[in-house]
C-alpha positions in Angstrom: -4.0 20.8 10.3 -0.8 18.2 10.6 0.3 16.9 6.9 1.6 12.9 8.5 1.7 11.8 4.6 5.4 10.6 4.0 6.6 7.8 1.6 7.9 4.6 2.9 8.9 1.3 1.8 6.6 -1.5 1.6 7.5 -3.8 4.2 7.7 -1.2 6.8 4.2 -0.4 6.3 1.7 -2.8 8.9 -1.1 -4.5 7.6 -4.3 -3.3 6.6 -2.6 0.4 6.2 -4.1 2.4 3.5 -1.4 3.0 0.8 -0.8 4.6 -2.3 1.6 3.9 -5.6 1.1 7.8 -6.2 0.8 10.5 -4.4 -2.4 11.1 -6.7 -3.7 8.5 -7.3 -7.5 7.8 -7.3 -6.9 4.0 -6.5 -6.2 3.3 -2.9 -5.0 -0.1 -1.7 -4.7 -1.7 1.6 -1.5 -3.3 2.4 -2.4 -7.0 3.4 -0.5 -10.6 3.7 3.5 -11.4 2.4 3.2 -14.1 0.3 6.6 -16.6 0.9 6.7 -18.1 -2.4 6.4 -14.9 -5.0 8.6 -12.7 -2.0 6.2 -9.9 -2.6 3.6 -8.3 -0.8 -0.2 -8.2 -1.9 -2.1 -5.0 -1.8 -5.7 -5.2 -1.8 -8.3 -2.5 -3.8 -10.0 -0.5 -1.7 -12.8 0.1 -3.8 -12.9 -3.6 -6.3 -12.4 -6.2 -3.9 -11.5 -8.6 -6.6 -8.2 -6.2 -7.4 -4.8 -7.2 -5.8 -1.5 -6.6 -7.0 1.9 -7.7 -5.6 5.0 -5.6 -5.3 8.2 -6.7 -3.5 9.0 -5.5 0.1 11.4 -1.9 -1.5 8.6 0.1 -3.3 8.2 3.0 -2.2 4.6 3.6 -1.1 2.8 6.8 0.1 0.9 6.7 3.9 -0.6 8.9 5.8 -3.1 10.5 3.4 -6.3 12.0 4.5 -8.8 9.3 2.3 
């Protein structure tokens, strides 16, 4: 099995991709839309549809993990 887990800036993650803020985190998000008025990206909680956070594009997140 090839490990493709890597850390990258949120602005470079495609929309709809699964992300985590920490590699061993229990909460998994999907990268949503960019809000120009706040200049931040939305992350939707995969397990709770009413939970959403906003982060700047330079925030480092983990992608490519097995979910």
